[in-house]
C-alpha positions in Angstrom: 15.6 97.7 -34.6 14.6 95.9 -31.2 12.6 93.1 -31.9 9.2 93.8 -30.9 9.0 97.1 -33.4 10.1 94.5 -35.7 7.1 92.2 -35.0 5.0 95.5 -35.0 6.3 96.5 -38.5 5.7 93.1 -40.0 2.3 93.1 -38.5 1.4 96.4 -40.3 2.9 95.2 -43.3 0.8 92.1 -43.0 -2.4 93.7 -42.5 -1.7 96.5 -45.4 -1.2 93.5 -47.7 -4.4 91.4 -46.7 -6.3 95.3 -47.2 -4.9 95.1 -50.7 -5.9 92.0 -51.8 -9.1 92.1 -50.0 -12.2 94.3 -49.8 -10.8 98.2 -48.5 -7.6 99.5 -48.9 -6.5 101.2 -45.9 -5.8 104.9 -47.0 -2.5 106.2 -45.6 -1.5 102.4 -45.1 2.0 102.6 -43.6 1.9 106.2 -44.1 2.1 106.0 -47.7 -0.2 107.7 -50.4 -2.8 105.2 -52.0 -2.7 107.0 -54.9 1.1 107.0 -55.4 1.8 105.4 -58.4 -1.6 105.4 -60.0 -3.3 107.0 -62.8 -4.0 110.3 -60.7 -7.7 109.7 -60.5 -8.4 108.8 -57.3 -7.5 112.8 -56.2 -10.0 114.4 -58.2 -13.2 115.1 -57.0 -15.9 112.6 -57.5 -17.9 114.3 -60.6 -14.9 114.4 -62.1 -13.9 111.0 -61.4 -17.6 110.0 -63.0 -17.0 112.1 -65.9 -13.5 110.7 -66.9 -14.4 107.0 -66.3 -17.6 107.5 -68.4 -15.7 108.8 -71.2 -13.0 106.0 -70.8 -15.7 103.5 -70.9 -17.4 104.9 -74.4 -14.3 105.3 -76.1 -13.4 101.9 -75.4 -13.6 99.6 -78.3 -15.0 96.5 -76.6 -15.4 95.2 -73.1 -16.9 92.2 -71.4 -20.2 92.8 -68.7 -21.6 90.3 -66.4 -23.8 90.7 -63.4 -27.1 91.3 -62.6 -29.7 93.7 -64.0 -33.4 94.6 -62.4 -35.6 96.1 -64.4 -39.9 96.3 -64.5 -39.7 94.0 -61.6 -37.7 90.9 -63.3 -33.6 89.6 -62.2 -31.6 89.2 -65.2 -28.2 87.7 -65.4 -25.9 88.7 -68.1 -22.5 87.6 -69.1 -22.2 89.9 -72.3 -19.2 90.9 -74.8 -20.0 94.2 -76.2 -18.2 96.9 -79.1 -19.3 99.7 -81.5 -21.1 97.0 -84.2 -22.8 94.4 -82.0 -22.3 92.1 -79.3 -22.6 88.6 -78.0 -23.0 86.4 -74.9 -26.0 85.0 -72.8 -28.8 86.2 -70.8 -30.6 84.2 -68.0 -33.8 85.1 -66.5 -36.6 82.9 -64.3 -34.2 79.8 -64.8 -34.4 80.1 -68.7 -30.8 81.1 -70.0 -31.0 81.8 -73.9 -28.5 83.9 -76.2 -28.4 86.9 -78.2 -26.1 87.8 -81.2 -26.3 91.2 -82.9 -24.6 91.9 -86.0 -24.6 95.6 -86.9 -28.4 96.1 -86.6 -29.5 92.0 -86.9 -30.6 90.4 -83.7 -30.8 86.6 -82.9 -31.8 84.9 -80.4 -30.7 81.1 -79.3 -32.7 78.8 -76.6 -33.0 75.4 -75.9 -36.6 73.5 -76.6 -37.4 73.8 -73.4 -37.2 77.5 -73.7 -39.6 77.4 -77.2 -41.8 74.7 -75.9 -42.4 77.1 -72.8 -42.9 80.1 -74.7 -45.0 78.3 -77.3 -47.1 77.4 -74.3 -46.5 73.4 -74.7 -44.0 71.4 -72.6 -43.9 68.3 -75.0 -42.5 67.9 -77.5 -45.4 69.3 -80.1 -44.1 73.2 -79.4 -41.6 75.0 -81.7 -38.7 73.5 -79.5 -38.0 70.7 -82.0 -37.8 73.7 -84.9 -35.8 76.1 -82.9 -33.7 73.9 -80.7 -30.2 75.5 -81.1 -30.9 77.7 -83.9 -30.6 81.3 -84.4 -33.5 83.3 -84.9 -34.0 86.2 -86.2 -35.9 88.8 -84.4 -37.5 91.4 -86.5 -37.0 94.6 -85.6 -40.8 96.0 -85.3 -40.7 92.7 -83.0 -41.0 93.3 -79.1 -38.6 91.8 -78.5 -36.1 93.8 -80.8 -36.8 96.3 -78.6 -36.1 94.7 -75.1 -33.8 92.4 -75.6 -31.5 94.9 -78.3 -30.3 96.7 -75.8 -28.7 94.0 -73.8 -26.3 94.0 -76.7 -26.0 97.5 -77.8 -22.2 98.8 -75.8 -23.3 103.0 -76.3 -26.9 102.2 -74.9 -25.9 100.0 -72.0 -23.5 101.9 -70.5 -25.0 105.1 -70.9 -28.0 103.6 -68.9 -25.8 101.6 -66.1 -23.0 104.5 -65.2 -25.5 106.8 -64.5 -25.1 107.7 -60.3 -28.3 108.9 -59.1 -27.9 111.7 -56.3 -24.7 114.3 -55.0 -21.6 112.7 -56.1 -18.7 111.8 -53.3 -15.2 109.4 -52.9 -15.9 106.8 -50.7 -11.8 105.5 -50.4 -9.4 103.1 -52.1 -10.5 99.8 -53.1 -9.1 96.6 -54.7 -10.7 94.7 -57.5 -8.9 91.3 -58.5 -5.6 93.6 -57.4 -6.2 96.2 -59.4 -6.6 99.5 -57.2 -9.5 101.2 -57.4 -11.7 104.3 -56.3 -15.6 104.2 -55.2 -17.6 107.2 -55.6 -21.5 107.0 -54.8 -23.8 109.1 -55.1 -26.8 110.1 -52.4 -24.6 108.7 -49.5 -24.8 104.8 -51.0 -27.9 105.1 -51.9 -28.4 106.0 -55.1 -25.2 103.8 -56.2 -22.0 102.8 -56.5 -18.6 102.6 -58.9 -15.4 101.4 -58.7 -13.2 103.0 -60.9 -9.3 101.8 -62.0 -6.4 104.0 -60.3 -4.3 102.0 -62.7 -4.1 102.7 -66.6 -7.2 104.3 -68.2 -9.6 105.1 -65.4 -12.1 102.7 -66.7 -15.3 101.4 -64.7 -14.4 98.0 -62.9 -17.3 97.2 -60.5 -21.4 99.0 -60.5 -24.2 98.5 -57.5 -26.4 99.9 -58.9 -29.1 101.9 -56.8 -32.4 100.6 -55.2 -30.6 97.0 -55.5 -30.9 96.8 -59.0 -28.2 94.6 -59.7 -24.5 94.4 -59.5 -22.1 94.2 -63.0 -18.5 94.0 -63.4 -16.7 95.1 -65.9 -13.8 93.9 -67.8 -11.9 93.1 -70.8 -11.2 96.4 -71.7 -10.4 97.5 -75.1 -10.3 93.4 -75.7 -11.5 92.5 -79.4 -13.6 89.7 -80.5 -15.1 88.6 -83.6 -19.1 88.7 -84.5 -20.3 87.3 -87.7 -23.4 85.9 -88.9 -24.6 83.0 -88.1 -24.3 79.8 -90.9 -27.7 80.1 -93.3 -28.5 76.3 -92.1 -28.2 77.6 -88.0 -30.9 80.3 -88.8 -34.5 80.0 -89.1 -37.6 82.4 -88.6 -39.8 81.6 -85.1 -42.9 82.7 -87.6 -45.2 84.7 -85.4 -44.0 87.1 -82.1 -41.1 86.2 -80.1 -41.3 85.8 -76.3 -39.9 88.4 -74.4 -40.3 86.8 -70.6 
């Protein structure tokens, strides 16, 4: 092969390699089928892809979810591990971080002294922080905080709400997520959100951009089990009043 043609071929290969490891995979790069060697989901209609990825997500025994969710005008930074009988992880809102743990129906909230003192309306050492610092606080099911925060630990409830796109569905090209090839589906020409679906193995959702700037989330560790257990009695206390929800 002449040297000029060799250089052009090398350049084309480099561009393709960059595209695969970067943001977008160039469809038909080098004349190759972008769905070759994949699970074949990328060739399906967008509505079918959404149906398959929702079924895959709901059928998975466990996952990890991280990113931001905007709800009721408030932004929450989540890093959660979820499965059918419980969940655990951290939530950050308005600069305050707390840990959630759900075992079965029982929900616990764990935070530092500053969180509890602010919730108690006292910034000094006279608030609830001294008693509750680093302890697991039981959240009664009748408390407003239970309804607000338990959803962050409920796999089925969370996925059912998050994986809903709003508007007419369409495919929007082949991409890559951490080296995993994906197909992107969008709703409402992008205004209704987008979802990147794995083209390797089970078609799990990997990245979600919610409609209306309501957050961006990544999904990982699909099927990877983890333990949830009741905290020890000496690590558990009752708050004694309505828990904060901010």
